[in-house]
ZALO-984723 format. One record per residue (C-alpha): residue number from 0; y, x, z. Coordinates in pm, 1 decimal, always signed. Example, Ala and Ser with C-alpha at 12.3 -4.5 7.8 and 13.67 -1.06 7.14 Angstrom:
# ZALO-984723
resi: 0, py: -450.0, px: +1230.0, pz: +780.0 .
resi: 1, py: -106.0, px: +1367.0, pz: +714.0 .
//
This chain:
# ZALO-984723
resi: 0, py: +1.3, px: +1.2, pz: +2.9 .
resi: 1, py: +233.6, px: +279.1, pz: +83.0 .
resi: 2, py: +164.2, px: +453.7, pz: -237.0 .
resi: 3, py: +276.9, px: +121.4, pz: -418.1 .
resi: 4, py: +589.1, px: +120.8, pz: -224.4 .
resi: 5, py: +669.3, px: +474.2, pz: -295.3 .
resi: 6, py: +615.9, px: +418.2, pz: -672.5 .
resi: 7, py: +836.4, px: +118.2, pz: -652.0 .
resi: 8, py: +1123.7, px: +297.7, pz: -480.9 .
resi: 9, py: +1085.8, px: +607.5, pz: -705.2 .
resi: 10, py: +1098.5, px: +369.9, pz: -1024.7 .
resi: 11, py: +1434.5, px: +204.7, pz: -886.9 .
resi: 12, py: +1580.2, px: +563.2, pz: -818.1 .
resi: 13, py: +1492.8, px: +679.6, pz: -1181.5 .
resi: 14, py: +1636.5, px: +365.0, pz: -1312.6 .
resi: 15, py: +1960.5, px: +404.8, pz: -1130.7 .
resi: 16, py: +2004.8, px: +777.1, pz: -1233.8 .
resi: 17, py: +1927.4, px: +696.4, pz: -1585.8 .
resi: 18, py: +2189.8, px: +403.3, pz: -1595.6 .
resi: 19, py: +2439.7, px: +614.7, pz: -1405.8 .
resi: 20, py: +2411.0, px: +908.3, pz: -1628.9 .
resi: 21, py: +2431.2, px: +689.7, pz: -1936.8 .
resi: 22, py: +2751.1, px: +539.2, pz: -1821.4 .
resi: 23, py: +2912.9, px: +860.2, pz: -1700.5 .
resi: 24, py: +2824.8, px: +1032.8, pz: -2035.8 .
resi: 25, py: +2941.8, px: +725.2, pz: -2254.2 .
resi: 26, py: +3279.2, px: +738.9, pz: -2076.3 .
resi: 27, py: +3323.6, px: +1116.2, pz: -2112.7 .
resi: 28, py: +3208.4, px: +1117.7, pz: -2475.4 .
resi: 29, py: +3383.0, px: +835.4, pz: -2622.3 .
resi: 30, py: +3676.2, px: +771.2, pz: -2380.7 .
resi: 31, py: +3798.0, px: +1134.8, pz: -2260.7 .
resi: 32, py: +3665.8, px: +1409.3, pz: -2491.0 .
resi: 33, py: +3837.8, px: +1303.7, pz: -2828.2 .
resi: 34, py: +4177.7, px: +1299.0, pz: -2638.5 .
resi: 35, py: +4086.8, px: +1631.3, pz: -2449.9 .
resi: 36, py: +4155.6, px: +1466.8, pz: -2116.9 .
resi: 37, py: +3841.4, px: +1559.9, pz: -1905.3 .
resi: 38, py: +3972.5, px: +1681.0, pz: -1615.2 .
resi: 39, py: +3677.6, px: +1841.6, pz: -1426.6 .
resi: 40, py: +3308.3, px: +1899.3, pz: -1394.9 .
resi: 41, py: +3111.5, px: +2103.3, pz: -1651.7 .
resi: 42, py: +3208.9, px: +1855.2, pz: -1923.7 .
resi: 43, py: +3561.7, px: +1958.3, pz: -1871.8 .
resi: 44, py: +3467.6, px: +2327.5, pz: -1863.6 .
resi: 45, py: +3270.6, px: +2278.2, pz: -2188.9 .
resi: 46, py: +3574.7, px: +2094.7, pz: -2341.9 .
resi: 47, py: +3784.1, px: +2400.9, pz: -2290.2 .
resi: 48, py: +3525.6, px: +2642.0, pz: -2403.0 .
resi: 49, py: +3497.0, px: +2464.7, pz: -2741.7 .
resi: 50, py: +3852.9, px: +2578.0, pz: -2813.9 .
resi: 51, py: +3709.7, px: +2949.7, pz: -2805.3 .
resi: 52, py: +3349.2, px: +2907.7, pz: -2912.9 .
resi: 53, py: +3271.9, px: +2753.8, pz: -3244.2 .
resi: 54, py: +2951.0, px: +2580.7, pz: -3128.0 .
resi: 55, py: +2895.6, px: +2196.2, pz: -3094.4 .
resi: 56, py: +3019.9, px: +2061.3, pz: -2757.2 .
resi: 57, py: +2654.4, px: +1955.3, pz: -2665.6 .
resi: 58, py: +2527.8, px: +2310.8, pz: -2700.7 .
resi: 59, py: +2813.1, px: +2447.4, pz: -2495.8 .
resi: 60, py: +2744.6, px: +2176.3, pz: -2223.0 .
resi: 61, py: +2349.1, px: +2250.9, pz: -2246.8 .
resi: 62, py: +2428.2, px: +2633.4, pz: -2164.8 .
resi: 63, py: +2673.3, px: +2568.6, pz: -1895.0 .
resi: 64, py: +2445.7, px: +2320.3, pz: -1718.2 .
resi: 65, py: +2153.9, px: +2559.0, pz: -1768.2 .
resi: 66, py: +2341.1, px: +2851.8, pz: -1601.0 .
resi: 67, py: +2469.9, px: +2643.2, pz: -1310.1 .
resi: 68, py: +2109.3, px: +2502.0, pz: -1242.6 .
resi: 69, py: +1970.8, px: +2845.3, pz: -1245.4 .
resi: 70, py: +2224.8, px: +2952.1, pz: -1000.7 .
resi: 71, py: +2175.1, px: +2652.8, pz: -786.4 .
resi: 72, py: +1804.4, px: +2709.8, pz: -769.6 .
resi: 73, py: +1826.1, px: +3094.6, pz: -722.5 .
resi: 74, py: +2132.2, px: +3123.9, pz: -491.2 .
resi: 75, py: +2148.4, px: +2807.5, pz: -301.1 .
resi: 76, py: +1794.2, px: +2640.7, pz: -233.0 .
resi: 77, py: +1468.9, px: +2637.0, pz: -474.3 .
resi: 78, py: +1455.1, px: +2272.5, pz: -403.7 .
resi: 79, py: +1797.7, px: +2221.8, pz: -543.9 .
resi: 80, py: +1673.4, px: +2099.2, pz: -883.2 .
resi: 81, py: +1456.0, px: +1801.5, pz: -849.6 .
resi: 82, py: +1644.5, px: +1486.8, pz: -947.3 .
resi: 83, py: +1957.2, px: +1679.6, pz: -1026.9 .
resi: 84, py: +1773.8, px: +1861.3, pz: -1294.4 .
resi: 85, py: +1646.3, px: +1515.7, pz: -1420.0 .
resi: 86, py: +2017.7, px: +1383.6, pz: -1425.0 .
resi: 87, py: +2150.3, px: +1715.1, pz: -1598.0 .
resi: 88, py: +1869.8, px: +1682.5, pz: -1871.0 .
resi: 89, py: +1945.8, px: +1310.0, pz: -1925.0 .
resi: 90, py: +2311.7, px: +1377.8, pz: -1954.5 .
resi: 91, py: +2273.5, px: +1680.2, pz: -2195.1 .
resi: 92, py: +2024.0, px: +1511.7, pz: -2390.2 .
resi: 93, py: +2250.3, px: +1181.7, pz: -2448.0 .
resi: 94, py: +2540.6, px: +1410.6, pz: -2547.9 .
resi: 95, py: +2307.8, px: +1586.7, pz: -2819.6 .
resi: 96, py: +2202.7, px: +1233.9, pz: -2928.9 .
resi: 97, py: +2561.4, px: +1131.3, pz: -2960.2 .
resi: 98, py: +2659.9, px: +1433.6, pz: -3138.9 .
resi: 99, py: +2360.4, px: +1377.5, pz: -3392.8 .
resi: 100, py: +2359.7, px: +1003.0, pz: -3440.4 .
resi: 101, py: +2681.6, px: +852.6, pz: -3323.9 .
resi: 102, py: +2939.5, px: +1153.6, pz: -3351.4 .
resi: 103, py: +3279.8, px: +1102.4, pz: -3199.8 .
resi: 104, py: +3562.2, px: +1094.6, pz: -3447.8 .
resi: 105, py: +3840.5, px: +934.3, pz: -3251.2 .
resi: 106, py: +3845.1, px: +775.5, pz: -2890.1 .
resi: 107, py: +3769.5, px: +412.2, pz: -2846.8 .
resi: 108, py: +4139.6, px: +299.6, pz: -2841.5 .
resi: 109, py: +4454.8, px: +478.0, pz: -2977.3 .
resi: 110, py: +4638.2, px: +432.4, pz: -2624.5 .
resi: 111, py: +4567.2, px: +774.7, pz: -2422.8 .
resi: 112, py: +4637.7, px: +592.2, pz: -2108.0 .
resi: 113, py: +4353.4, px: +321.2, pz: -2157.9 .
resi: 114, py: +4106.7, px: +599.0, pz: -2259.5 .
resi: 115, py: +4198.4, px: +788.1, pz: -1939.3 .
resi: 116, py: +4178.6, px: +467.4, pz: -1724.7 .
resi: 117, py: +3843.2, px: +345.5, pz: -1868.9 .
resi: 118, py: +3698.0, px: +694.3, pz: -1913.1 .
resi: 119, py: +3751.1, px: +775.1, pz: -1550.0 .
resi: 120, py: +3632.6, px: +435.3, pz: -1434.0 .
resi: 121, py: +3300.0, px: +471.2, pz: -1621.8 .
resi: 122, py: +3237.2, px: +817.1, pz: -1477.3 .
resi: 123, py: +3324.9, px: +702.1, pz: -1117.7 .
resi: 124, py: +3081.0, px: +428.0, pz: -1133.0 .
resi: 125, py: +2804.6, px: +620.5, pz: -1298.1 .
resi: 126, py: +2848.3, px: +923.6, pz: -1068.5 .
resi: 127, py: +2850.4, px: +675.9, pz: -781.2 .
resi: 128, py: +2526.0, px: +512.7, pz: -882.9 .
resi: 129, py: +2345.6, px: +869.6, pz: -930.7 .
resi: 130, py: +2465.2, px: +973.3, pz: -598.8 .
resi: 131, py: +2332.0, px: +659.3, pz: -428.5 .
resi: 132, py: +2015.5, px: +722.6, pz: -583.8 .
resi: 133, py: +1991.5, px: +1042.0, pz: -389.3 .
resi: 134, py: +2062.3, px: +1269.3, pz: -682.1 .
resi: 135, py: +2373.0, px: +1468.9, pz: -833.5 .
resi: 136, py: +2532.7, px: +1523.0, pz: -1178.2 .
resi: 137, py: +2522.2, px: +1898.6, pz: -1109.5 .
resi: 138, py: +2822.9, px: +2077.5, pz: -1279.9 .
resi: 139, py: +3100.2, px: +2175.8, pz: -1058.8 .
resi: 140, py: +2897.0, px: +2054.8, pz: -740.6 .
resi: 141, py: +2685.1, px: +2351.7, pz: -780.8 .
resi: 142, py: +2986.4, px: +2595.8, pz: -806.4 .
resi: 143, py: +3134.9, px: +2414.4, pz: -488.5 .
resi: 144, py: +2818.0, px: +2507.2, pz: -297.9 .
resi: 145, py: +2832.1, px: +2849.4, pz: -398.8 .
resi: 146, py: +3201.9, px: +2896.9, pz: -281.8 .
resi: 147, py: +3107.2, px: +2713.9, pz: +50.5 .
resi: 148, py: +2811.0, px: +2970.7, pz: +101.5 .
resi: 149, py: +2967.6, px: +3289.6, pz: -16.1 .
resi: 150, py: +3356.0, px: +3239.8, pz: +48.7 .
resi: 151, py: +3296.1, px: +3024.6, pz: +363.5 .
resi: 152, py: +3515.2, px: +2739.6, pz: +231.3 .
resi: 153, py: +3421.6, px: +2379.9, pz: +269.6 .
resi: 154, py: +3245.7, px: +2206.4, pz: -7.6 .
resi: 155, py: +3537.1, px: +1965.8, pz: -94.1 .
resi: 156, py: +3770.7, px: +2280.5, pz: -105.2 .
resi: 157, py: +3532.0, px: +2464.7, pz: -341.9 .
resi: 158, py: +3503.3, px: +2175.5, pz: -569.4 .
resi: 159, py: +3878.3, px: +2134.8, pz: -578.2 .
resi: 160, py: +3924.3, px: +2505.3, pz: -637.5 .
resi: 161, py: +3692.1, px: +2465.6, pz: -957.6 .
resi: 162, py: +3859.4, px: +2134.8, pz: -1086.4 .
resi: 163, py: +4206.7, px: +2294.6, pz: -1032.6 .
resi: 164, py: +4114.0, px: +2590.1, pz: -1256.5 .
resi: 165, py: +3981.4, px: +2353.9, pz: -1524.0 .
resi: 166, py: +4295.3, px: +2137.1, pz: -1498.5 .
resi: 167, py: +4509.1, px: +2454.9, pz: -1542.9 .
resi: 168, py: +4306.1, px: +2545.9, pz: -1834.4 .
resi: 169, py: +4370.8, px: +2172.9, pz: -1991.1 .
resi: 170, py: +4743.3, px: +2240.5, pz: -1922.4 .
resi: 171, py: +4741.6, px: +2587.6, pz: -2099.5 .
resi: 172, py: +4530.2, px: +2494.6, pz: -2422.5 .
resi: 173, py: +4592.3, px: +2125.5, pz: -2447.4 .
resi: 174, py: +4957.2, px: +2087.9, pz: -2367.2 .
resi: 175, py: +5149.9, px: +1933.6, pz: -2051.5 .
resi: 176, py: +5098.9, px: +1561.1, pz: -2158.9 .
resi: 177, py: +4727.5, px: +1606.1, pz: -2168.5 .
resi: 178, py: +4709.2, px: +1793.3, pz: -1854.0 .
resi: 179, py: +4899.4, px: +1532.2, pz: -1654.0 .
resi: 180, py: +4669.1, px: +1263.5, pz: -1803.1 .
resi: 181, py: +4370.1, px: +1467.2, pz: -1678.3 .
resi: 182, py: +4514.6, px: +1538.0, pz: -1354.1 .
resi: 183, py: +4586.5, px: +1145.6, pz: -1298.1 .
resi: 184, py: +4246.1, px: +1106.3, pz: -1407.4 .
resi: 185, py: +4085.8, px: +1331.8, pz: -1164.4 .
resi: 186, py: +4256.2, px: +1153.6, pz: -861.6 .
resi: 187, py: +4203.4, px: +798.5, pz: -998.0 .
resi: 188, py: +3815.3, px: +897.9, pz: -1046.4 .
resi: 189, py: +3773.5, px: +1043.4, pz: -688.1 .
resi: 190, py: +3958.2, px: +740.6, pz: -552.3 .
resi: 191, py: +3710.2, px: +493.7, pz: -726.7 .
resi: 192, py: +3408.6, px: +712.7, pz: -658.5 .
resi: 193, py: +3454.1, px: +699.6, pz: -288.7 .
resi: 194, py: +3457.6, px: +334.4, pz: -298.7 .
resi: 195, py: +3147.2, px: +326.8, pz: -514.4 .
resi: 196, py: +2943.6, px: +551.8, pz: -280.5 .
resi: 197, py: +2833.1, px: +308.1, pz: -13.1 .
resi: 198, py: +3152.6, px: +105.3, pz: -77.2 .
resi: 199, py: +3390.4, px: +273.5, pz: +174.7 .
resi: 200, py: +3714.8, px: +459.7, pz: +198.5 .
resi: 201, py: +3526.7, px: +806.4, pz: +206.5 .
resi: 202, py: +3453.2, px: +833.9, pz: +562.2 .
resi: 203, py: +3177.9, px: +636.9, pz: +745.7 .
resi: 204, py: +3021.4, px: +591.9, pz: +1071.6 .
resi: 205, py: +2643.4, px: +618.9, pz: +1091.0 .
resi: 206, py: +2437.7, px: +489.1, pz: +1402.1 .
resi: 207, py: +2086.2, px: +591.9, pz: +1399.8 .
resi: 208, py: +1807.6, px: +471.7, pz: +1620.3 .
resi: 209, py: +1502.4, px: +677.8, pz: +1568.2 .
resi: 210, py: +1203.2, px: +823.3, pz: +1742.5 .
resi: 211, py: +1301.2, px: +1172.8, pz: +1583.5 .
resi: 212, py: +1619.2, px: +1221.5, pz: +1755.2 .
resi: 213, py: +1629.4, px: +1594.8, pz: +1799.0 .
resi: 214, py: +1536.8, px: +1676.0, pz: +1436.7 .
resi: 215, py: +1783.9, px: +1445.6, pz: +1282.8 .
resi: 216, py: +2064.7, px: +1543.2, pz: +1529.4 .
resi: 217, py: +1998.7, px: +1908.1, pz: +1445.5 .
resi: 218, py: +2004.6, px: +1834.3, pz: +1074.6 .
resi: 219, py: +2359.6, px: +1667.4, pz: +1105.2 .
resi: 220, py: +2475.7, px: +1955.4, pz: +1331.8 .
resi: 221, py: +2345.7, px: +2236.0, pz: +1151.3 .
resi: 222, py: +2293.0, px: +2146.1, pz: +788.7 .
resi: 223, py: +2583.6, px: +1915.0, pz: +732.6 .
resi: 224, py: +2816.9, px: +2085.9, pz: +985.7 .
resi: 225, py: +2904.8, px: +1746.8, pz: +1141.0 .
resi: 226, py: +2972.4, px: +1645.3, pz: +1510.2 .
resi: 227, py: +2736.9, px: +1382.4, pz: +1670.6 .
resi: 228, py: +2756.5, px: +1187.3, pz: +1995.9 .
resi: 229, py: +2425.9, px: +1084.4, pz: +2180.3 .
resi: 230, py: +2448.2, px: +751.9, pz: +2357.6 .
resi: 231, py: +2178.5, px: +665.6, pz: +2619.9 .
resi: 232, py: +2038.3, px: +304.1, pz: +2558.0 .
resi: 233, py: +1787.1, px: +68.5, pz: +2639.1 .
resi: 234, py: +1562.9, px: -130.3, pz: +2403.0 .
resi: 235, py: +1602.7, px: -502.0, pz: +2476.4 .
resi: 236, py: +1254.8, px: -610.8, pz: +2411.4 .
resi: 237, py: +1035.3, px: -324.0, pz: +2560.1 .
resi: 238, py: +1314.6, px: -180.6, pz: +2794.4 .
resi: 239, py: +1260.3, px: +139.3, pz: +2703.7 .
resi: 240, py: +1519.8, px: +417.4, pz: +2738.9 .
resi: 241, py: +1628.5, px: +591.4, pz: +2411.6 .
resi: 242, py: +1903.8, px: +803.6, pz: +2251.2 .
resi: 243, py: +2135.9, px: +668.4, pz: +1981.6 .
resi: 244, py: +2295.7, px: +909.3, pz: +1724.2 .
resi: 245, py: +2646.7, px: +840.8, pz: +1612.8 .
resi: 246, py: +2835.0, px: +1060.2, pz: +1373.1 .
resi: 247, py: +3126.4, px: +1037.4, pz: +1131.7 .
resi: 248, py: +3065.8, px: +1170.8, pz: +762.2 .
resi: 249, py: +3184.7, px: +1170.1, pz: +428.7 .
resi: 250, py: +3025.0, px: +989.7, pz: +135.9 .
resi: 251, py: +2799.0, px: +1293.2, pz: +18.1 .
resi: 252, py: +2690.4, px: +1363.0, pz: +374.8 .
resi: 253, py: +2612.6, px: +1006.4, pz: +434.6 .
resi: 254, py: +2363.3, px: +1007.8, pz: +137.8 .
resi: 255, py: +2204.2, px: +1329.0, pz: +258.0 .
resi: 256, py: +2161.9, px: +1178.7, pz: +600.5 .
resi: 257, py: +2026.3, px: +862.0, pz: +470.7 .
resi: 258, py: +1761.3, px: +1050.4, pz: +263.4 .
resi: 259, py: +1672.2, px: +1284.7, pz: +553.8 .
resi: 260, py: +1638.8, px: +997.4, pz: +803.0 .
resi: 261, py: +1395.4, px: +796.1, pz: +553.0 .
resi: 262, py: +1197.0, px: +1107.3, pz: +493.2 .
resi: 263, py: +1181.5, px: +1194.9, pz: +865.7 .
resi: 264, py: +1120.9, px: +855.1, pz: +1012.3 .
resi: 265, py: +1056.4, px: +563.2, pz: +772.1 .
resi: 266, py: +1071.3, px: +324.0, pz: +1088.9 .
resi: 267, py: +1424.3, px: +434.6, pz: +1200.3 .
resi: 268, py: +1700.0, px: +181.9, pz: +1203.8 .
resi: 269, py: +2054.5, px: +278.8, pz: +1110.6 .
resi: 270, py: +2391.6, px: +106.4, pz: +989.3 .
resi: 271, py: +2703.8, px: +229.7, pz: +834.7 .
resi: 272, py: +3058.8, px: +124.6, pz: +906.6 .
resi: 273, py: +3353.0, px: +228.9, pz: +681.6 .
resi: 274, py: +3623.8, px: +427.2, pz: +855.5 .
resi: 275, py: +3983.4, px: +353.0, pz: +763.4 .
resi: 276, py: +4157.5, px: +592.7, pz: +989.8 .
resi: 277, py: +4049.2, px: +898.4, pz: +1168.0 .
resi: 278, py: +4179.5, px: +1209.6, pz: +1356.8 .
resi: 279, py: +4037.0, px: +1502.1, pz: +1527.0 .
resi: 280, py: +3837.2, px: +1817.7, pz: +1487.4 .
resi: 281, py: +3674.7, px: +1851.2, pz: +1148.8 .
resi: 282, py: +3883.6, px: +1580.7, pz: +972.9 .
resi: 283, py: +4253.2, px: +1706.0, pz: +1030.6 .
resi: 284, py: +4398.2, px: +2043.5, pz: +994.4 .
resi: 285, py: +4604.1, px: +2102.3, pz: +1307.3 .
resi: 286, py: +4389.5, px: +1999.5, pz: +1595.0 .
resi: 287, py: +4405.2, px: +2171.7, pz: +1914.6 .
resi: 288, py: +4091.1, px: +2351.3, pz: +2008.9 .
resi: 289, py: +3936.3, px: +2327.2, pz: +2354.0 .
resi: 290, py: +4111.3, px: +2476.2, pz: +2649.5 .
resi: 291, py: +3815.9, px: +2699.7, pz: +2737.0 .
resi: 292, py: +3834.7, px: +2885.9, pz: +2399.3 .
resi: 293, py: +3982.5, px: +3221.6, pz: +2407.5 .
resi: 294, py: +4371.3, px: +3189.1, pz: +2305.5 .
resi: 295, py: +4377.0, px: +3542.3, pz: +2178.3 .
resi: 296, py: +4131.3, px: +3473.8, pz: +1893.0 .
resi: 297, py: +4279.9, px: +3353.2, pz: +1552.3 .
resi: 298, py: +4248.0, px: +2979.5, pz: +1445.1 .
resi: 299, py: +3933.3, px: +3036.1, pz: +1248.4 .
resi: 300, py: +3757.4, px: +3192.0, pz: +1542.9 .
resi: 301, py: +3876.4, px: +2918.6, pz: +1774.8 .
resi: 302, py: +3773.0, px: +2644.9, pz: +1545.0 .
resi: 303, py: +3406.2, px: +2803.2, pz: +1521.5 .
resi: 304, py: +3408.7, px: +2856.7, pz: +1879.2 .
resi: 305, py: +3508.9, px: +2484.5, pz: +1957.6 .
resi: 306, py: +3236.2, px: +2364.2, pz: +1717.6 .
resi: 307, py: +2961.5, px: +2567.7, pz: +1895.9 .
resi: 308, py: +3108.4, px: +2438.7, pz: +2239.3 .
resi: 309, py: +3075.0, px: +2109.6, pz: +2089.4 .
resi: 310, py: +2717.6, px: +2132.1, pz: +1972.8 .
resi: 311, py: +2601.1, px: +2305.3, pz: +2308.3 .
resi: 312, py: +2724.8, px: +1962.7, pz: +2476.9 .
resi: 313, py: +2486.3, px: +1767.5, pz: +2259.9 .
resi: 314, py: +2185.6, px: +1974.9, pz: +2378.8 .
resi: 315, py: +2222.2, px: +1909.9, pz: +2756.2 .
resi: 316, py: +2195.3, px: +1529.1, pz: +2760.8 .
resi: 317, py: +1907.2, px: +1523.8, pz: +2541.5 .
resi: 318, py: +1711.7, px: +1798.6, pz: +2733.4 .
resi: 319, py: +1801.3, px: +1598.8, pz: +3039.2 .
resi: 320, py: +1671.9, px: +1277.3, pz: +2870.4 .
resi: 321, py: +1347.9, px: +1442.9, pz: +2786.1 .
resi: 322, py: +1304.6, px: +1580.3, pz: +3121.8 .
resi: 323, py: +1356.6, px: +1233.1, pz: +3263.6 .
resi: 324, py: +1089.9, px: +1085.6, pz: +3024.9 .
resi: 325, py: +838.7, px: +1358.3, pz: +3140.8 .
resi: 326, py: +898.6, px: +1280.7, pz: +3516.5 .
resi: 327, py: +865.6, px: +906.8, pz: +3444.2 .
resi: 328, py: +529.2, px: +980.2, pz: +3266.8 .
resi: 329, py: +403.5, px: +1194.2, pz: +3554.2 .
resi: 330, py: +497.3, px: +929.9, pz: +3810.4 .
//
């Protein structure tokens, strides 16, 4: 029975990835590419390279995606490929199909604003569906992860740096007008994407009730570098004590948590709330660190120390909770 359920879930995942990739590629190819207003991602990089390299757009995109995927698998994680490789393969194949069977000669409309609006709208919806299917469209996401790993910047900062470089290239090669359209398109796409991913404003509170508290809690703390709060609770039916995990994350992190929780504890219960306003460590820039951190250290060291202190505080209540359970069993 479980194999049937797993097969059904995998079929749904593949369906949404294919549909999302198709919509994303359609928006790129027929709305944005003809007007040279792609503002980011591997597609934007390929658009810029077509000005220097006399190869079809689909070939350049294929080479870029192949290089980025190899970098992701070798330098980030061998399991980095998976569904991301599947999504990138479909995207590259669709561009090649469009180039061969339905080559683009001009944009869908003659109004660059309409092309920018609908092209980025389709891309945001498609990418959101792919993310919600626990996959990625690859591209600059991989470079963002590499910058995070080797330059010690946040993932969002890494992707921002890459997209800014692509936008600067658009300004330089295709002119100010197209550069401004591409810039506005990137901002618009990010806004819509945040709403598509779990339908929120970009920040989410996830509350998790699970029998694998320690494993999931450590995943959030160590892998996602996000803080958690552990609440002591009691089941209303069995009257058994338990710990409840609460954390505030962004859209990408939310998808990773959901996937990890499903893999770790299929019987776990969790729910998600959208956050409309937030302030504090990890979400605002100028946040005062804890008073017991050495003031002689610079801001970066203080921030890292504060995070370590905060994580250490989570271990104590859980250890105490486990000790109380052991004592109860012995009694």
